[in-house]
DOBA-67526 format. One record per residue (C-alpha): residue number from 1; residue in three letters; z, y, x. Coordinates in Angstrom, 3 decimals. Example, Ala and Ser with C-alpha at 12.3 -4.5 7.8 and 13.67 -1.06 7.14 Angstrom:
// DOBA-67526
+-----+-----+----------+----------+----------+
!   k !   r !       c3 !       c2 !       c1 !
+-----+-----+----------+----------+----------+
!   1 ! ALA !    7.800 !   -4.500 !   12.300 !
!   2 ! SER !    7.140 !   -1.060 !   13.670 !
+-----+-----+----------+----------+----------+
// end
This chain:
// DOBA-67526
+-----+-----+----------+----------+----------+
!   k !   r !       c3 !       c2 !       c1 !
+-----+-----+----------+----------+----------+
!   1 ! MET !   -0.144 !   -0.097 !   -0.079 !
!   2 ! ASN !   -0.939 !    3.586 !    1.090 !
!   3 ! ASN !    1.547 !    6.695 !    1.686 !
!   4 ! GLN !   -0.711 !    8.441 !   -1.292 !
!   5 ! GLN !   -0.695 !    5.094 !   -3.908 !
!   6 ! SER !    2.811 !    4.680 !   -2.824 !
!   7 ! THR !    3.681 !    8.386 !   -3.523 !
!   8 ! ASP !    1.554 !    8.445 !   -7.021 !
!   9 ! GLU !    3.626 !    5.653 !   -7.928 !
!  10 ! GLU !    7.228 !    7.276 !   -7.809 !
!  11 ! LEU !    5.865 !   10.189 !   -9.707 !
!  12 ! SER !    4.704 !    7.521 !  -12.312 !
!  13 ! SER !    7.812 !    5.520 !  -12.575 !
!  14 ! ASN !    9.294 !    8.382 !  -15.182 !
!  15 ! HIS !    6.513 !    7.287 !  -17.429 !
!  16 ! SER !    6.797 !    4.614 !  -19.798 !
!  17 ! HIS !    3.806 !    1.973 !  -19.585 !
!  18 ! ALA !    2.818 !    2.780 !  -23.531 !
!  19 ! GLU !    1.885 !    6.676 !  -22.604 !
!  20 ! ALA !   -2.201 !    6.692 !  -22.573 !
!  21 ! LEU !   -3.896 !    7.432 !  -20.317 !
!  22 ! GLY !   -6.470 !   10.189 !  -19.792 !
!  23 ! ILE !   -9.552 !   10.941 !  -17.238 !
!  24 ! LEU !  -11.021 !   14.489 !  -16.420 !
!  25 ! LEU !  -14.254 !   14.077 !  -15.795 !
!  26 ! LEU !  -16.368 !   16.796 !  -14.207 !
!  27 ! GLU !  -20.161 !   17.308 !  -13.868 !
!  28 ! ASN !  -20.463 !   16.102 !  -10.535 !
!  29 ! GLY !  -19.711 !   12.728 !  -11.593 !
!  30 ! GLU !  -16.065 !   12.730 !  -10.133 !
!  31 ! LEU !  -13.316 !   11.757 !  -12.398 !
!  32 ! PHE !   -9.102 !   12.386 !  -12.007 !
!  33 ! VAL !   -6.313 !    9.990 !  -13.707 !
!  34 ! GLY !   -3.340 !   10.942 !  -15.035 !
!  35 ! TYR !   -1.196 !   10.883 !  -18.061 !
!  36 ! SER !   -1.384 !   12.421 !  -21.724 !
!  37 ! VAL !    1.241 !   14.894 !  -22.530 !
!  38 ! GLY !   -0.189 !   17.314 !  -24.392 !
!  39 ! CYS !   -2.282 !   16.372 !  -27.528 !
!  40 ! PRO !   -3.826 !   13.127 !  -28.207 !
!  41 ! LEU !   -6.679 !   12.523 !  -26.072 !
!  42 ! PRO !   -9.888 !   11.071 !  -28.106 !
!  43 ! ALA !  -12.135 !    8.256 !  -27.000 !
!  44 ! VAL !  -15.574 !    9.288 !  -25.428 !
!  45 ! GLU !  -17.245 !    7.804 !  -28.108 !
!  46 ! GLN !  -14.888 !   10.095 !  -30.618 !
!  47 ! LEU !  -14.894 !   13.135 !  -29.227 !
!  48 ! PRO !  -15.269 !   16.030 !  -32.157 !
!  49 ! GLU !  -17.725 !   18.487 !  -31.938 !
!  50 ! ASP !  -14.661 !   21.806 !  -32.046 !
!  51 ! TRP !  -12.904 !   19.374 !  -29.523 !
!  52 ! ARG !  -10.871 !   21.625 !  -27.002 !
!  53 ! GLY !  -10.501 !   20.189 !  -24.063 !
!  54 ! GLU !  -13.616 !   21.140 !  -22.397 !
!  55 ! GLY !  -14.618 !   23.812 !  -20.143 !
!  56 ! GLU !  -14.514 !   25.515 !  -16.645 !
!  57 ! VAL !  -11.842 !   23.707 !  -14.523 !
!  58 ! VAL !  -10.245 !   26.351 !  -12.163 !
!  59 ! PHE !   -7.141 !   26.599 !  -10.198 !
!  60 ! ASN !   -3.659 !   28.549 !  -10.200 !
!  61 ! THR !   -1.620 !   29.196 !   -7.314 !
!  62 ! GLY !    1.242 !   30.467 !   -9.125 !
!  63 ! MET !    4.685 !   28.532 !   -8.766 !
!  64 ! VAL !    5.734 !   30.149 !  -11.743 !
!  65 ! GLY !    4.819 !   32.212 !  -14.975 !
!  66 ! TYR !    3.215 !   29.525 !  -16.626 !
!  67 ! PRO !    4.196 !   30.777 !  -20.518 !
!  68 ! GLU !    2.270 !   33.742 !  -18.985 !
!  69 ! ILE !   -0.458 !   32.174 !  -17.999 !
!  70 ! PHE !   -1.024 !   29.565 !  -20.618 !
!  71 ! THR !   -1.096 !   32.493 !  -23.246 !
!  72 ! ASP !   -3.527 !   34.891 !  -21.293 !
!  73 ! ILE !   -6.644 !   35.245 !  -22.996 !
!  74 ! SER !   -8.684 !   35.478 !  -20.568 !
!  75 ! TYR !   -8.046 !   32.248 !  -19.837 !
!  76 ! ARG !  -10.426 !   31.317 !  -22.593 !
!  77 ! GLY !  -13.092 !   28.482 !  -22.157 !
!  78 ! GLN !  -11.151 !   27.053 !  -19.315 !
!  79 ! ILE !   -9.272 !   24.288 !  -18.319 !
!  80 ! LEU !   -6.117 !   24.899 !  -16.161 !
!  81 ! VAL !   -5.404 !   23.485 !  -12.548 !
!  82 ! MET !   -1.924 !   24.585 !  -10.913 !
!  83 ! THR !   -1.577 !   23.967 !   -7.477 !
!  84 ! TYR !    1.862 !   23.863 !   -7.648 !
!  85 ! PRO !    3.302 !   19.925 !   -7.255 !
!  86 ! HIS !    5.926 !   20.330 !  -10.106 !
!  87 ! ILE !    5.616 !   22.739 !  -13.385 !
!  88 ! GLY !    8.128 !   23.149 !  -16.499 !
!  89 ! ASN !   11.408 !   22.824 !  -15.076 !
!  90 ! TYR !   12.402 !   26.267 !  -17.228 !
!  91 ! ALA !   10.718 !   25.245 !  -20.069 !
!  92 ! ILE !    8.918 !   28.018 !  -22.252 !
!  93 ! ASP !   10.157 !   30.829 !  -24.514 !
!  94 ! PRO !    7.769 !   31.619 !  -27.407 !
!  95 ! LEU !    9.096 !   35.267 !  -26.554 !
!  96 ! TRP !    7.551 !   34.971 !  -23.333 !
!  97 ! SER !    3.498 !   35.047 !  -25.203 !
!  98 ! GLU !    1.445 !   37.775 !  -23.691 !
!  99 ! SER !   -1.521 !   36.869 !  -26.021 !
! 100 ! HIS !   -1.146 !   38.445 !  -30.063 !
! 101 ! ALA !   -3.430 !   35.904 !  -30.568 !
! 102 ! VAL !   -1.875 !   32.981 !  -33.326 !
! 103 ! ASP !   -4.222 !   30.721 !  -35.660 !
! 104 ! ALA !   -4.230 !   30.504 !  -39.376 !
! 105 ! ALA !   -1.677 !   27.186 !  -38.841 !
! 106 ! GLN !    0.812 !   29.654 !  -36.938 !
! 107 ! ARG !    0.095 !   27.641 !  -33.942 !
! 108 ! PRO !    1.274 !   28.751 !  -30.290 !
! 109 ! PRO !   -1.214 !   30.913 !  -28.846 !
! 110 ! VAL !   -2.246 !   29.022 !  -26.344 !
! 111 ! GLN !   -5.628 !   30.246 !  -24.688 !
! 112 ! ILE !   -6.223 !   27.652 !  -21.915 !
! 113 ! GLN !   -9.000 !   24.341 !  -22.661 !
! 114 ! GLY !   -6.366 !   22.180 !  -20.902 !
! 115 ! LEU !   -3.922 !   21.962 !  -18.408 !
! 116 ! ILE !   -3.692 !   19.309 !  -15.392 !
! 117 ! VAL !   -0.464 !   19.065 !  -13.467 !
! 118 ! ARG !    0.925 !   16.995 !  -10.330 !
! 119 ! SER !    4.161 !   16.782 !  -11.926 !
! 120 ! LEU !    5.732 !   17.713 !  -15.303 !
! 121 ! TYR !    9.158 !   18.250 !  -15.845 !
! 122 ! GLN !   10.337 !   16.653 !  -19.047 !
! 123 ! GLY !   14.026 !   16.596 !  -18.969 !
! 124 ! ALA !   16.599 !   18.628 !  -20.603 !
! 125 ! ILE !   15.457 !   21.957 !  -21.311 !
! 126 ! PRO !   17.809 !   25.287 !  -22.715 !
! 127 ! PRO !   18.257 !   25.958 !  -26.574 !
! 128 ! GLN !   15.993 !   28.222 !  -28.223 !
! 129 ! ARG !   12.697 !   26.559 !  -25.855 !
! 130 ! HIS !    9.531 !   24.363 !  -26.021 !
! 131 ! SER !    8.727 !   21.784 !  -23.191 !
! 132 ! ILE !    5.585 !   22.304 !  -22.039 !
! 133 ! ALA !    4.766 !   18.974 !  -23.511 !
! 134 ! ASP !    5.653 !   19.865 !  -27.085 !
! 135 ! TYR !    4.543 !   23.552 !  -26.602 !
! 136 ! LEU !    1.024 !   22.263 !  -25.811 !
! 137 ! ARG !    1.174 !   19.182 !  -28.428 !
! 138 ! SER !    1.735 !   21.847 !  -31.371 !
! 139 ! ALA !   -1.257 !   23.944 !  -29.810 !
! 140 ! HIS !   -3.729 !   21.046 !  -30.314 !
! 141 ! THR !   -4.403 !   21.668 !  -26.400 !
! 142 ! PRO !   -4.519 !   18.470 !  -24.150 !
! 143 ! ALA !   -2.641 !   17.756 !  -20.867 !
! 144 ! LEU !   -2.494 !   15.440 !  -17.928 !
! 145 ! THR !    0.153 !   14.851 !  -15.705 !
! 146 ! ASP !    0.543 !   12.637 !  -12.468 !
! 147 ! VAL !   -2.934 !   13.754 !  -11.107 !
! 148 ! ASP !   -3.723 !   14.519 !   -7.581 !
! 149 ! THR !   -3.962 !   17.974 !   -7.653 !
! 150 ! ARG !   -3.973 !   18.498 !   -4.287 !
! 151 ! SER !   -7.767 !   16.602 !   -4.203 !
! 152 ! LEU !   -8.807 !   18.380 !   -7.153 !
! 153 ! THR !   -7.587 !   22.014 !   -5.594 !
! 154 ! LEU !   -9.753 !   20.931 !   -2.420 !
! 155 ! MET !  -13.095 !   19.794 !   -4.833 !
! 156 ! LEU !  -13.054 !   22.815 !   -6.535 !
! 157 ! ARG !  -12.517 !   25.347 !   -3.520 !
! 158 ! ASN !  -15.525 !   23.196 !   -1.460 !
! 159 ! LYS !  -17.660 !   22.930 !   -4.118 !
! 160 ! GLY !  -16.831 !   25.811 !   -6.763 !
! 161 ! SER !  -15.564 !   26.018 !  -10.183 !
! 162 ! LEU !  -17.301 !   22.992 !  -12.452 !
! 163 ! ARG !  -17.351 !   22.330 !  -16.451 !
! 164 ! GLY !  -14.879 !   19.103 !  -16.784 !
! 165 ! ILE !  -13.586 !   17.458 !  -20.112 !
! 166 ! LEU !  -10.684 !   15.840 !  -21.197 !
! 167 ! VAL !  -10.731 !   12.161 !  -22.615 !
! 168 ! ALA !   -8.718 !    9.308 !  -23.454 !
! 169 ! ALA !   -9.332 !    6.193 !  -20.655 !
! 170 ! PRO !  -11.364 !    2.924 !  -22.059 !
! 171 ! PRO !   -8.289 !    0.693 !  -23.757 !
! 172 ! SER !   -9.184 !   -1.997 !  -21.126 !
! 173 ! PHE !   -8.712 !    0.371 !  -17.990 !
! 174 ! GLY !   -5.335 !    0.574 !  -15.903 !
! 175 ! ARG !   -3.152 !    3.096 !  -14.176 !
! 176 ! TRP !   -3.736 !    1.516 !  -11.388 !
! 177 ! ASP !   -7.672 !   -0.155 !  -11.266 !
! 178 ! SER !  -10.421 !    1.315 !   -9.250 !
! 179 ! LEU !  -12.499 !    3.859 !  -11.320 !
! 180 ! GLU !  -15.566 !    1.549 !  -10.708 !
! 181 ! LYS !  -14.004 !   -0.610 !  -13.469 !
! 182 ! LEU !  -15.055 !    2.052 !  -15.886 !
! 183 ! PRO !  -17.786 !    0.676 !  -18.098 !
! 184 ! SER !  -21.206 !    2.045 !  -17.140 !
! 185 ! ALA !  -21.836 !    2.975 !  -21.085 !
! 186 ! TRP !  -18.589 !    4.941 !  -21.241 !
! 187 ! LEU !  -19.598 !    6.900 !  -17.945 !
! 188 ! ALA !  -23.104 !    7.452 !  -19.387 !
! 189 ! ARG !  -21.015 !    8.770 !  -22.732 !
! 190 ! GLY !  -18.798 !   10.778 !  -20.302 !
! 191 ! GLN !  -21.590 !   12.697 !  -18.952 !
! 192 ! GLN !  -23.670 !   13.201 !  -22.316 !
! 193 ! ALA !  -20.525 !   14.920 !  -23.538 !
! 194 ! LEU !  -20.389 !   17.218 !  -20.095 !
! 195 ! SER !  -23.624 !   18.236 !  -20.788 !
! 196 ! ARG !  -22.641 !   20.275 !  -23.967 !
! 197 ! VAL !  -19.876 !   22.303 !  -21.925 !
! 198 ! PRO !  -21.227 !   25.960 !  -21.394 !
! 199 ! SER !  -20.358 !   27.132 !  -18.289 !
! 200 ! LEU !  -18.937 !   30.411 !  -18.458 !
! 201 ! SER !  -21.637 !   32.368 !  -16.755 !
! 202 ! GLY !  -23.652 !   34.268 !  -19.621 !
! 203 ! ARG !  -20.619 !   33.298 !  -22.389 !
! 204 ! ASN !  -19.694 !   35.975 !  -24.703 !
! 205 ! LEU !  -15.677 !   35.140 !  -25.621 !
! 206 ! VAL !  -14.762 !   38.775 !  -26.573 !
! 207 ! SER !  -16.760 !   38.374 !  -29.329 !
! 208 ! GLY !  -14.463 !   37.630 !  -32.465 !
! 209 ! LEU !  -11.159 !   38.944 !  -31.026 !
! 210 ! ILE !   -9.122 !   40.966 !  -33.940 !
! 211 ! ASN !   -6.670 !   43.376 !  -33.299 !
! 212 ! PRO !   -3.292 !   42.732 !  -34.217 !
! 213 ! GLN !   -2.624 !   44.908 !  -37.127 !
! 214 ! GLN !    0.881 !   45.391 !  -36.144 !
! 215 ! SER !    0.005 !   47.147 !  -33.204 !
! 216 ! ASN !   -2.249 !   49.787 !  -34.554 !
! 217 ! GLN !   -1.526 !   53.587 !  -34.717 !
! 218 ! PRO !   -2.567 !   56.044 !  -36.867 !
! 219 ! ALA !   -4.810 !   59.086 !  -35.538 !
! 220 ! PRO !   -2.578 !   61.577 !  -33.541 !
! 221 ! SER !   -2.082 !   64.890 !  -35.975 !
! 222 ! ALA !   -2.643 !   67.948 !  -34.625 !
! 223 ! THR !    1.216 !   68.282 !  -33.129 !
! 224 ! THR !    1.172 !   64.972 !  -31.133 !
! 225 ! THR !    1.579 !   65.727 !  -27.484 !
! 226 ! PRO !   -2.149 !   64.948 !  -26.075 !
! 227 ! SER !   -0.316 !   63.844 !  -22.770 !
! 228 ! LYS !    0.634 !   60.582 !  -24.926 !
! 229 ! ALA !   -1.962 !   59.274 !  -26.823 !
! 230 ! VAL !   -3.541 !   56.691 !  -25.265 !
! 231 ! VAL !   -6.243 !   54.200 !  -26.608 !
! 232 ! LEU !   -6.455 !   50.567 !  -25.619 !
! 233 ! LEU !   -9.638 !   49.144 !  -25.921 !
! 234 ! ASN !   -9.176 !   45.121 !  -26.822 !
! 235 ! CYS !  -11.107 !   42.846 !  -24.943 !
! 236 ! GLY !   -8.556 !   40.507 !  -25.145 !
! 237 ! TYR !   -5.645 !   42.354 !  -24.065 !
! 238 ! LYS !   -2.184 !   41.205 !  -22.577 !
! 239 ! GLU !    1.024 !   42.286 !  -24.330 !
! 240 ! ASN !    2.702 !   43.369 !  -20.803 !
! 241 ! ILE !   -0.533 !   46.128 !  -21.041 !
! 242 ! ALA !    1.255 !   47.440 !  -23.972 !
! 243 ! ARG !    4.742 !   47.271 !  -22.863 !
! 244 ! MET !    3.604 !   49.084 !  -19.655 !
! 245 ! LEU !    1.942 !   51.752 !  -22.023 !
! 246 ! ARG !    4.444 !   52.159 !  -24.645 !
! 247 ! ARG !    7.314 !   52.308 !  -21.629 !
! 248 ! ARG !    5.860 !   55.324 !  -20.307 !
! 249 ! GLY !    6.063 !   56.904 !  -23.823 !
! 250 ! CYS !    2.530 !   56.747 !  -24.749 !
! 251 ! GLN !    1.516 !   56.874 !  -28.544 !
! 252 ! LEU !   -0.848 !   53.499 !  -28.464 !
! 253 ! THR !   -3.034 !   52.849 !  -30.336 !
! 254 ! ILE !   -5.050 !   49.771 !  -29.739 !
! 255 ! VAL !   -8.901 !   49.409 !  -31.119 !
! 256 ! GLU !  -11.783 !   46.663 !  -31.367 !
! 257 ! SER !  -14.041 !   46.499 !  -28.225 !
! 258 ! THR !  -17.207 !   47.162 !  -30.470 !
! 259 ! SER !  -15.480 !   50.736 !  -32.066 !
! 260 ! SER !  -18.138 !   53.498 !  -31.253 !
! 261 ! PRO !  -18.116 !   56.330 !  -29.502 !
! 262 ! ALA !  -17.326 !   58.635 !  -32.624 !
! 263 ! ALA !  -14.338 !   56.396 !  -33.556 !
! 264 ! ILE !  -12.502 !   56.634 !  -30.563 !
! 265 ! LEU !  -13.124 !   59.976 !  -29.848 !
! 266 ! HIS !  -11.422 !   60.657 !  -33.185 !
! 267 ! LEU !   -8.313 !   59.416 !  -32.076 !
! 268 ! ARG !   -8.757 !   62.457 !  -29.414 !
! 269 ! PRO !   -7.347 !   60.201 !  -26.680 !
! 270 ! TYR !   -5.678 !   61.855 !  -23.296 !
! 271 ! LEU !   -6.894 !   58.063 !  -21.546 !
! 272 ! LEU !   -8.686 !   55.200 !  -22.818 !
! 273 ! VAL !   -7.406 !   52.159 !  -21.308 !
! 274 ! ILE !  -10.109 !   49.108 !  -21.208 !
! 275 ! SER !   -8.434 !   45.837 !  -21.201 !
! 276 ! ASN !   -8.720 !   42.826 !  -19.300 !
! 277 ! GLY !  -10.297 !   39.364 !  -21.071 !
! 278 ! PRO !  -12.489 !   36.352 !  -20.848 !
! 279 ! GLY !  -15.857 !   35.290 !  -20.391 !
! 280 ! ASP !  -18.937 !   36.943 !  -18.623 !
! 281 ! PRO !  -18.868 !   40.451 !  -18.419 !
! 282 ! GLU !  -22.746 !   41.207 !  -18.454 !
! 283 ! VAL !  -23.231 !   39.766 !  -21.805 !
! 284 ! LEU !  -21.095 !   42.770 !  -23.579 !
! 285 ! GLN !  -23.811 !   45.008 !  -23.725 !
! 286 ! ARG !  -21.940 !   46.512 !  -26.835 !
! 287 ! GLN !  -19.121 !   47.651 !  -24.668 !
! 288 ! ILE !  -21.114 !   48.971 !  -21.693 !
! 289 ! TRP !  -23.536 !   50.878 !  -23.675 !
! 290 ! LEU !  -19.647 !   52.171 !  -25.654 !
! 291 ! LEU !  -18.150 !   53.211 !  -21.981 !
! 292 ! ARG !  -21.590 !   54.132 !  -21.198 !
! 293 ! GLN !  -21.324 !   56.829 !  -23.707 !
! 294 ! LEU !  -17.981 !   58.218 !  -22.981 !
! 295 ! LEU !  -18.040 !   58.476 !  -18.942 !
! 296 ! ASP !  -18.330 !   62.619 !  -19.132 !
! 297 ! GLN !  -16.099 !   62.873 !  -22.592 !
! 298 ! VAL !  -12.788 !   60.725 !  -21.771 !
! 299 ! PRO !  -10.468 !   59.580 !  -18.758 !
! 300 ! LEU !  -10.772 !   55.993 !  -18.137 !
! 301 ! PHE !   -8.909 !   53.353 !  -16.563 !
! 302 ! GLY !   -9.994 !   49.424 !  -16.548 !
! 303 ! ILE !   -8.297 !   46.077 !  -16.055 !
! 304 ! CYS !   -9.892 !   43.107 !  -14.733 !
! 305 ! LEU !  -12.722 !   42.663 !  -17.328 !
! 306 ! GLY !  -12.445 !   46.485 !  -17.889 !
! 307 ! HIS !  -12.811 !   47.386 !  -14.231 !
! 308 ! GLN !  -16.000 !   44.841 !  -14.285 !
! 309 ! LEU !  -17.389 !   46.705 !  -18.157 !
! 310 ! LEU !  -16.824 !   49.964 !  -16.220 !
! 311 ! SER !  -18.553 !   49.060 !  -13.122 !
! 312 ! LEU !  -21.451 !   48.337 !  -15.191 !
! 313 ! ALA !  -21.619 !   51.217 !  -17.388 !
! 314 ! LEU !  -21.854 !   53.285 !  -13.731 !
! 315 ! GLY !  -25.053 !   51.203 !  -13.411 !
! 316 ! ALA !  -23.435 !   48.402 !  -11.152 !
! 317 ! THR !  -23.835 !   44.456 !  -11.479 !
! 318 ! THR !  -21.211 !   41.594 !  -11.467 !
! 319 ! TYR !  -21.935 !   38.483 !  -10.256 !
! 320 ! LYS !  -20.245 !   34.679 !  -11.135 !
! 321 ! MET !  -17.831 !   33.884 !   -7.956 !
! 322 ! LYS !  -17.549 !   30.554 !   -6.277 !
! 323 ! PHE !  -13.986 !   29.475 !   -7.468 !
! 324 ! GLY !  -12.366 !   32.981 !   -8.669 !
! 325 ! HIS !   -9.426 !   34.344 !   -8.116 !
! 326 ! HIS !   -6.109 !   33.288 !  -10.524 !
! 327 ! GLY !   -2.564 !   33.086 !   -8.966 !
! 328 ! ILE !    0.082 !   35.265 !   -8.918 !
! 329 ! ASN !    0.043 !   35.705 !   -4.898 !
! 330 ! HIS !   -3.288 !   37.773 !   -3.762 !
! 331 ! PRO !   -3.338 !   40.248 !   -0.755 !
! 332 ! VAL !   -4.804 !   43.565 !   -1.897 !
! 333 ! ARG !   -5.705 !   46.613 !    0.391 !
! 334 ! SER !   -6.090 !   49.620 !   -0.613 !
! 335 ! CYS !   -9.100 !   51.572 !    0.854 !
! 336 ! ASP !   -7.667 !   54.962 !    1.261 !
! 337 ! GLY !   -4.749 !   54.033 !    3.507 !
! 338 ! ASP !   -2.695 !   50.810 !    5.411 !
! 339 ! GLN !   -0.773 !   49.672 !    1.985 !
! 340 ! LEU !   -1.419 !   45.855 !    1.268 !
! 341 ! PHE !   -0.394 !   44.241 !   -2.079 !
! 342 ! VAL !    0.640 !   41.894 !   -3.659 !
! 343 ! THR !   -1.031 !   40.929 !   -6.968 !
! 344 ! SER !   -1.527 !   38.989 !  -10.050 !
! 345 ! GLN !   -5.295 !   37.861 !  -10.452 !
! 346 ! ASN !   -7.263 !   35.821 !  -13.155 !
! 347 ! HIS !  -10.906 !   36.870 !  -13.001 !
! 348 ! GLU !  -14.379 !   34.215 !  -12.064 !
! 349 ! PHE !  -16.231 !   37.509 !  -12.022 !
! 350 ! ALA !  -17.267 !   39.872 !   -9.321 !
! 351 ! VAL !  -18.866 !   43.618 !   -8.461 !
! 352 ! ARG !  -21.957 !   43.783 !   -6.394 !
! 353 ! GLU !  -20.930 !   46.153 !   -3.602 !
! 354 ! GLU !  -24.136 !   47.709 !   -2.731 !
! 355 ! SER !  -25.239 !   48.199 !   -6.640 !
! 356 ! LEU !  -22.086 !   50.739 !   -6.659 !
! 357 ! PRO !  -23.608 !   54.154 !   -7.372 !
! 358 ! ALA !  -22.913 !   57.021 !   -4.846 !
! 359 ! GLU !  -20.765 !   58.855 !   -7.007 !
! 360 ! SER !  -18.197 !   55.797 !   -7.273 !
! 361 ! GLU !  -15.576 !   54.708 !   -4.266 !
! 362 ! VAL !  -14.114 !   51.523 !   -3.390 !
! 363 ! TRP !  -10.873 !   52.112 !   -3.591 !
! 364 ! PHE !   -9.232 !   48.400 !   -3.486 !
! 365 ! ARG !  -10.597 !   45.091 !   -1.283 !
! 366 ! ASN !   -9.172 !   41.542 !   -1.781 !
! 367 ! ALA !   -7.705 !   41.150 !    1.989 !
! 368 ! ASN !   -8.889 !   37.229 !    2.057 !
! 369 ! ASP !  -12.374 !   37.647 !    0.819 !
! 370 ! ALA !  -12.945 !   41.018 !    0.967 !
! 371 ! THR !  -14.160 !   41.457 !   -2.666 !
! 372 ! ILE !  -13.720 !   44.622 !   -4.305 !
! 373 ! GLU !  -10.473 !   44.988 !   -6.165 !
! 374 ! GLY !  -10.790 !   47.940 !   -7.623 !
! 375 ! ILE !  -13.472 !   51.624 !   -7.891 !
! 376 ! ARG !  -12.917 !   55.388 !   -8.166 !
! 377 ! SER !  -15.140 !   57.930 !   -9.614 !
! 378 ! ARG !  -13.947 !   61.790 !   -9.334 !
! 379 ! ARG !  -16.598 !   62.847 !  -11.502 !
! 380 ! HIS !  -15.983 !   60.702 !  -14.512 !
! 381 ! ARG !  -12.260 !   60.669 !  -14.251 !
! 382 ! LEU !  -12.717 !   57.283 !  -13.743 !
! 383 ! ALA !  -10.669 !   54.207 !  -11.957 !
! 384 ! ALA !  -10.211 !   50.403 !  -12.503 !
! 385 ! VAL !   -8.968 !   47.466 !  -10.617 !
! 386 ! GLN !  -10.032 !   43.997 !  -11.064 !
! 387 ! PHE !   -6.105 !   42.582 !  -10.657 !
! 388 ! HIS !   -3.558 !   43.048 !  -12.782 !
! 389 ! PRO !   -0.997 !   45.892 !  -12.454 !
! 390 ! GLU !    1.229 !   44.645 !  -15.528 !
! 391 ! ALA !    2.106 !   41.329 !  -13.818 !
! 392 ! ALA !    3.407 !   38.717 !  -16.260 !
! 393 ! PRO !    3.371 !   36.810 !  -14.404 !
! 394 ! GLY !    3.410 !   38.084 !  -10.739 !
! 395 ! PRO !    5.167 !   40.540 !   -8.785 !
! 396 ! HIS !    5.434 !   44.329 !   -9.983 !
! 397 ! ASP !    3.895 !   46.009 !   -6.809 !
! 398 ! CYS !    1.307 !   47.404 !   -8.846 !
! 399 ! GLN !    2.593 !   48.974 !  -11.825 !
! 400 ! TRP !    2.594 !   52.484 !  -10.701 !
! 401 ! LEU !   -0.753 !   52.516 !  -11.105 !
! 402 ! PHE !   -0.231 !   52.780 !  -15.012 !
! 403 ! ASP !    1.613 !   55.925 !  -13.856 !
! 404 ! TYR !   -1.282 !   56.977 !  -11.466 !
! 405 ! ALA !   -3.674 !   56.523 !  -14.493 !
! 406 ! LEU !   -1.747 !   59.038 !  -16.921 !
! 407 ! GLU !   -0.771 !   61.906 !  -14.449 !
! 408 ! GLU !   -3.564 !   61.846 !  -11.867 !
! 409 ! ILE !   -6.978 !   59.969 !  -13.986 !
! 410 ! ALA !   -6.219 !   61.900 !  -17.084 !
! 411 ! GLN !   -5.418 !   65.351 !  -15.350 !
+-----+-----+----------+----------+----------+
// end
């Protein structure tokens, strides 16, 4: 017995033999086996048309913050691999959700398509909290534990993000069986199912987002202090963005990303914040057009997808990264000084630097791969960052950017 199999068997000793085996199939033909701990996995021959457990497989390097990660709308269309080997010790409190999107069945607002972990904590949890397994199960979200996430992560790093699908293992397949024992007909059906899984490129995942009515506020009256009137364009915003703005005394109005320029100008915003969100920014032509109309009329501050949309509105282009940035430990360097910040990130697309117009400047760069992490345009009273200054989860190094947006951009 080799060391890897010994480690696998130790981890699997906590699992009943009655637990169902699941398989992650990848578009390059690779497979990863684990125990199903979320909602039940369907057989590959019986996959429903609306099966949730399919999408682009990405890895997140965070050690903690999984409740916020699971409920981040930016993860729509993605199966999430956690690289930290043990997840779930402090369970989940529903109050930690970063999503305002709850379906008609009032299920937890989980946004990921599925979860892959090395070891899932399944012991005692504090009162009023939910285990990850129960939380995902109630949200109809599949998950696998006891997966070799190190090998999976290295594959995604080397080959790039891959489309994948989560399915039940064949009844005759055992935990320690060789993958060669999988029936050829089963494998063929799995690859056929994978062919229907769309890539994130060219995919509009912002369409259909609904504003939470309790968050909308009326237009400011003539007596409203202009410095407090902030509009948040909802492309899939995280709740902590709204918290950061309200904490600074802003009168916040959240509007749909397909709003008209006239509707936004009617609110007389001191600042328009363009939120994070999922999918490919270049297909969001309505949102790009909207921001282009507002370039010289309203101060603008973009976060993540908002950064990409503002860059596109200026005339730049974006591209899909090899495996994106997902985690809470990404170093970012300021281009106008020697400052280095540790940031929270979640994005698959980046702005192509050579496409940026002359009136804009690169503000931040990623210290690992030098990709653009922020831009500014003083001509248009515009600034944007690719990372998440609101964190949730992650370090608070860059929360000062909300003050900068209100005190510098909007002046």
